[in-house]
VMD Tcl script that draws the C-alpha trace (Angstrom):
set ca {
  {-17.64 -4.88 20.71}
  {-15.40 -4.26 17.74}
  {-12.20 -6.21 17.35}
  {-9.91 -4.51 14.88}
  {-8.01 -6.06 12.01}
  {-9.28 -9.60 11.65}
  {-6.72 -12.39 11.84}
  {-8.20 -14.28 8.90}
  {-6.22 -17.08 7.32}
  {-5.09 -14.89 4.46}
  {-3.85 -11.95 6.57}
  {-0.99 -9.90 5.13}
  {1.27 -11.18 7.87}
  {1.18 -14.74 6.50}
  {3.89 -14.19 3.90}
  {6.69 -16.71 3.67}
  {9.72 -16.45 5.94}
  {12.01 -15.78 2.97}
  {9.77 -12.93 1.81}
  {9.82 -11.40 5.29}
  {13.61 -11.58 5.36}
  {13.88 -9.83 1.99}
  {11.52 -7.09 3.10}
  {13.39 -6.64 6.38}
  {16.64 -6.31 4.43}
  {15.02 -3.70 2.17}
  {13.86 -1.73 5.22}
  {17.31 -1.80 6.77}
  {18.90 -0.62 3.55}
  {16.40 2.21 3.13}
  {16.99 3.29 6.72}
  {20.76 3.25 6.19}
  {20.62 4.97 2.78}
  {17.42 7.05 2.85}
  {18.23 8.83 -0.39}
  {17.32 5.65 -2.30}
  {13.71 5.65 -1.09}
  {13.11 9.19 -2.38}
  {14.82 8.65 -5.77}
  {11.68 7.83 -7.76}
  {11.47 10.31 -10.60}
  {8.21 11.75 -11.96}
  {6.44 9.60 -14.52}
  {7.95 10.58 -17.91}
  {5.74 12.76 -20.05}
  {6.46 10.68 -23.16}
  {5.01 7.58 -21.45}
  {1.68 9.12 -20.40}
  {-0.19 8.64 -23.66}
  {-2.59 11.55 -23.23}
  {-4.73 13.29 -25.82}
  {-6.50 10.19 -27.10}
  {-3.26 8.34 -27.88}
  {-4.61 5.22 -26.16}
  {-7.47 4.94 -28.64}
  {-5.04 3.34 -31.08}
  {-4.37 -0.34 -30.11}
  {-0.68 -0.13 -31.07}
  {-0.24 3.01 -29.01}
  {-2.03 1.42 -26.07}
  {0.37 -1.55 -26.17}
  {3.34 0.81 -26.25}
  {2.20 2.99 -23.35}
  {1.13 -0.02 -21.29}
  {4.56 -1.60 -21.82}
  {6.33 1.62 -20.90}
  {4.26 2.08 -17.74}
  {4.73 -1.51 -16.62}
  {8.48 -1.30 -17.24}
  {8.70 1.81 -15.07}
  {6.59 0.13 -12.40}
  {8.83 -2.93 -12.61}
  {11.84 -0.77 -11.74}
  {10.11 0.39 -8.56}
  {9.28 -3.19 -7.57}
  {12.98 -4.12 -7.86}
  {14.37 -1.06 -6.07}
  {15.01 -2.77 -2.73}
  {18.17 -4.43 -1.48}
  {19.57 -6.88 -4.01}
  {16.70 -6.27 -6.42}
  {14.05 -7.16 -3.84}
  {10.85 -5.18 -3.41}
  {11.08 -1.86 -1.55}
  {9.92 -1.64 2.04}
  {6.56 -0.09 1.12}
  {5.57 -2.76 -1.43}
  {3.08 -4.39 0.94}
  {1.31 -1.10 1.55}
  {1.27 -0.41 -2.20}
  {-0.30 -3.79 -2.92}
  {-2.95 -3.47 -0.22}
  {-3.87 0.09 -1.17}
  {-4.32 -1.00 -4.77}
  {-6.36 -3.94 -3.46}
  {-8.71 -1.49 -1.76}
  {-9.05 0.51 -4.97}
  {-9.71 -2.62 -7.02}
  {-12.31 -3.84 -4.53}
  {-14.14 -0.52 -4.62}
  {-14.17 -0.59 -8.42}
  {-15.50 -4.16 -8.47}
  {-18.11 -3.26 -5.86}
  {-19.43 -0.63 -8.26}
  {-19.48 -3.18 -11.09}
  {-21.51 -5.48 -8.85}
  {-23.82 -2.59 -7.89}
  {-22.84 -2.72 -4.22}
  {-23.01 0.36 -2.03}
  {-19.69 -0.09 -0.21}
  {-17.05 2.52 -1.03}
  {-13.38 2.52 -0.06}
  {-14.04 3.82 3.45}
  {-16.68 1.15 4.13}
  {-14.46 -1.61 2.71}
  {-11.53 -0.45 4.83}
  {-13.66 -0.47 7.98}
  {-15.09 -3.91 7.16}
  {-11.60 -5.38 6.86}
  {-9.88 -3.64 9.75}
  {-12.64 -3.03 12.27}
  {-14.69 -6.23 12.06}
  {-14.55 -8.92 14.70}
  {-12.77 -12.11 13.74}
  {-15.94 -14.19 13.50}
  {-18.02 -11.52 11.74}
  {-19.53 -12.60 8.42}
  {-17.99 -10.79 5.49}
  {-20.26 -8.60 3.40}
  {-20.23 -9.06 -0.41}
  {-17.95 -6.04 -0.65}
  {-15.76 -7.40 2.12}
  {-15.33 -10.64 0.18}
  {-14.29 -8.65 -2.88}
  {-11.74 -6.80 -0.78}
  {-10.40 -10.06 0.62}
  {-10.03 -11.41 -2.93}
  {-7.63 -8.64 -3.92}
  {-5.83 -8.71 -0.57}
  {-4.81 -12.30 -1.38}
  {-2.15 -10.88 -3.71}
  {-0.19 -9.66 -0.68}
  {-0.29 -12.99 1.14}
  {1.33 -15.42 -1.26}
  {4.58 -15.57 -3.19}
  {5.28 -17.08 -6.59}
  {3.38 -20.38 -6.22}
  {-0.17 -20.02 -7.49}
  {-1.76 -23.44 -7.77}
  {-5.30 -24.83 -7.82}
  {-5.55 -24.59 -4.04}
  {-4.77 -20.88 -4.11}
  {-7.23 -20.30 -6.95}
  {-9.89 -22.20 -4.99}
  {-9.27 -19.92 -2.00}
  {-9.77 -16.94 -4.29}
  {-12.93 -18.47 -5.75}
  {-14.27 -18.91 -2.22}
  {-13.90 -15.16 -1.66}
  {-16.51 -14.70 -4.39}
  {-18.54 -17.66 -3.18}
  {-18.20 -19.31 -6.59}
  {-19.76 -22.77 -7.10}
  {-17.69 -25.59 -5.57}
  {-17.55 -27.48 -8.87}
  {-15.54 -24.75 -10.63}
  {-12.52 -26.50 -12.17}
  {-9.72 -24.66 -10.39}
  {-7.13 -27.10 -11.71}
  {-8.11 -26.14 -15.26}
  {-7.74 -22.47 -14.32}
  {-4.32 -23.17 -12.83}
  {-3.25 -24.98 -16.00}
  {-4.50 -22.05 -18.08}
  {-2.49 -19.61 -15.95}
  {0.68 -21.69 -16.14}
  {0.37 -22.18 -19.90}
  {0.37 -18.43 -20.57}
  {2.92 -17.44 -17.91}
  {6.14 -18.49 -19.63}
  {6.27 -16.90 -23.07}
  {4.73 -14.33 -25.34}
  {3.51 -10.79 -24.88}
  {2.56 -10.33 -21.19}
  {-0.41 -8.12 -22.09}
  {-1.73 -10.60 -24.62}
  {-1.29 -13.42 -22.11}
  {-3.31 -11.53 -19.49}
  {-6.04 -10.76 -22.03}
  {-6.15 -14.35 -23.30}
  {-6.42 -15.94 -19.84}
  {-9.08 -13.53 -18.63}
  {-11.19 -14.16 -21.74}
  {-10.63 -17.93 -21.82}
  {-11.43 -18.29 -18.12}
  {-15.05 -17.32 -18.77}
  {-15.61 -20.69 -20.44}
  {-14.44 -22.47 -17.28}
  {-16.48 -20.12 -15.09}
  {-19.69 -20.49 -17.08}
  {-21.60 -21.83 -14.06}
  {-20.73 -18.78 -11.94}
  {-22.85 -15.60 -11.86}
  {-21.81 -13.42 -14.77}
  {-20.48 -10.46 -12.79}
  {-18.55 -12.74 -10.41}
  {-16.98 -14.56 -13.36}
  {-15.97 -11.24 -14.89}
  {-14.38 -10.01 -11.66}
  {-12.52 -13.30 -11.27}
  {-11.28 -12.96 -14.85}
  {-9.80 -9.55 -13.97}
  {-8.09 -11.13 -10.96}
  {-6.62 -13.89 -13.13}
  {-5.31 -11.33 -15.63}
  {-3.26 -9.62 -12.93}
  {-2.04 -13.00 -11.73}
  {-0.78 -13.96 -15.20}
  {0.80 -10.57 -15.81}
  {2.76 -10.77 -12.55}
  {3.98 -14.30 -13.31}
  {5.00 -13.22 -16.80}
  {6.95 -10.24 -15.43}
  {8.48 -12.35 -12.63}
  {7.13 -10.12 -9.87}
  {7.30 -11.38 -6.31}
  {3.50 -11.15 -6.12}
  {0.79 -9.60 -8.32}
  {-0.36 -6.01 -8.12}
  {-4.09 -5.32 -8.41}
  {-4.13 -3.24 -11.60}
  {-6.66 -4.15 -14.27}
  {-9.74 -3.83 -12.07}
  {-8.68 -0.39 -10.85}
  {-9.19 1.21 -14.27}
  {-11.28 -1.12 -16.46}
  {-14.48 0.69 -15.46}
  {-13.05 4.20 -15.90}
  {-15.34 6.41 -18.03}
  {-12.59 6.86 -20.63}
  {-12.65 3.11 -21.25}
  {-16.22 3.08 -22.54}
  {-16.87 2.61 -26.24}
  {-18.94 4.82 -28.53}
  {-22.18 3.28 -27.23}
  {-21.22 3.97 -23.61}
  {-20.61 0.30 -22.83}
  {-17.70 -0.69 -20.60}
  {-15.22 -3.33 -21.79}
  {-15.88 -6.99 -20.95}
  {-13.62 -10.05 -21.30}
  {-16.07 -11.51 -23.82}
  {-15.61 -8.57 -26.22}
  {-13.80 -9.22 -29.52}
  {-11.53 -6.20 -28.87}
  {-10.81 -7.21 -25.28}
  {-7.05 -7.35 -25.90}
  {-7.02 -3.67 -26.87}
  {-9.10 -2.75 -23.82}
  {-6.67 -4.63 -21.57}
  {-3.69 -2.72 -22.97}
  {-5.53 0.57 -22.58}
  {-6.51 -0.22 -18.98}
  {-3.02 -1.39 -18.00}
  {-1.49 1.76 -19.47}
  {-3.69 3.90 -17.22}
  {-3.35 1.58 -14.22}
  {0.45 1.46 -14.40}
  {0.65 5.25 -14.46}
  {-1.66 5.57 -11.46}
  {0.17 2.84 -9.54}
  {3.48 4.55 -10.29}
  {2.17 7.81 -8.83}
  {0.92 6.00 -5.73}
  {4.27 4.20 -5.35}
  {6.10 7.51 -5.58}
  {3.95 8.95 -2.81}
  {4.33 5.88 -0.61}
  {8.08 5.94 -1.18}
  {8.28 9.46 0.23}
  {6.04 8.57 3.16}
  {7.93 5.37 3.97}
  {11.19 7.33 3.89}
  {9.76 9.69 6.49}
  {8.55 6.79 8.65}
  {11.89 4.98 8.46}
  {13.79 8.17 9.25}
  {11.90 8.72 12.52}
  {11.73 5.04 13.50}
  {15.13 4.91 15.29}
  {14.01 7.72 17.61}
  {10.79 6.02 18.73}
  {11.12 4.99 22.37}
  {7.98 2.89 22.74}
  {8.59 -0.80 23.24}
  {7.72 -2.68 20.05}
  {7.65 0.49 17.95}
  {9.65 -1.12 15.15}
  {7.05 -3.88 14.93}
  {4.40 -1.22 14.40}
  {6.56 0.34 11.68}
  {6.66 -3.06 9.95}
  {2.86 -3.29 10.09}
  {2.46 0.16 8.57}
  {4.82 -0.66 5.72}
  {3.06 -3.95 5.00}
  {-0.61 -2.92 4.93}
  {-3.01 -0.24 3.78}
  {-3.71 0.78 7.37}
  {-3.32 -0.35 10.98}
  {-5.54 0.19 14.00}
  {-4.10 0.98 17.44}
  {-5.64 -2.21 18.82}
  {-3.94 -4.39 16.22}
  {-0.65 -2.59 16.81}
  {-0.99 -3.08 20.56}
  {-1.59 -6.80 20.14}
  {1.26 -7.30 17.66}
  {3.84 -5.20 19.50}
  {2.94 -6.06 23.08}
  {1.81 -2.53 23.93}
  {-1.03 -1.37 26.10}
  {-3.93 0.28 24.28}
  {-2.96 3.62 25.75}
  {0.69 3.26 24.73}
  {-0.37 2.27 21.22}
  {-2.58 5.33 20.83}
  {0.20 7.55 22.11}
  {2.62 6.03 19.61}
  {0.30 6.79 16.72}
  {-0.30 10.32 18.01}
  {3.47 10.78 18.04}
  {3.83 9.40 14.50}
  {1.12 11.75 13.23}
  {2.82 14.66 14.99}
  {6.09 13.78 13.25}
  {4.35 13.59 9.87}
  {5.27 9.91 9.48}
  {1.71 8.52 9.21}
  {-1.77 9.82 8.48}
  {-5.07 9.18 10.22}
  {-7.26 7.73 7.46}
  {-10.72 7.33 8.96}
  {-11.47 10.93 9.92}
  {-13.12 9.79 13.15}
  {-12.50 10.49 16.81}
  {-12.93 6.80 17.69}
  {-11.94 3.52 16.02}
  {-9.23 5.31 14.09}
  {-7.07 3.81 11.35}
  {-3.55 4.92 10.49}
  {-1.40 4.40 7.42}
  {1.32 5.81 5.21}
}
mol new
graphics top color blue
foreach p $ca { graphics top sphere $p radius 0.5 }
foreach p [lrange $ca 0 end-1] q [lrange $ca 1 end] { graphics top cylinder $p $q radius 0.2 }
display resetview
């Protein structure tokens, strides 16, 4: 029998108490002043870098910086400069996209739908598939705040089943050394490339994926974000990133820094578009939330804002609802246009913004 939404030790609900308070404050402010949540403007045309502009390394740095600056504004749009209410959903949806991209790099067959099911419809004691472990790696970004030490890096390494003798303290030192000064893009590129020397005992593709994860970690620390966003892995394998020989970029390449800037420019633009969409959807959800009569409905709203998707069974358990009441609540939210059914199935459905 399936048990939805595993309660693994790195579940999205394990954020710090202070982080939860900030997010709750952001939700209350958005509910009180809903015009703020729909104020995200379209991505400026001048910052898109189309027409081959990203082929030039200097242009790529410029457009990556512009995109990240615009994305930074969104991540500080909540109450008192905190993250907006939908930030958790944004992070987890990007985590799903990054996991699917890495699964393709590792020649796994799991796509986004399969990865979503594996995370949210597996029993608690079910063994994770290789793709499921990749997904869990990127979902770690939504579970921890600013402290990223050797223990956290070891937990991430375990998601990839990396050798136990990997020097996670050396990786932590490397991250800290490049997280305080200099060009954020160069810091991300340097750490991802340098980490390969520490990860030389790991399988090549696993080391490369972990290097992408470390790049996002360094970038977030350099930009003083509350937690990293999965970005680099979402676009590094895009066909437009391939060189003249058809080869995709790798952290060991001599022009890796240029590839990183190019990939972040594309990733920031795509993340901005996703954030804009989630902002509109979260505004709709928050606007109907006060009228929901089901007991524990606001708890379900919190779950939807914090994760990629939620199953009725998980919502029932978290909000103290019966299974039938939980299904009726989601039917009502779909009817109001506040959430979408994401699985496309009649049974074992998943709902999200």
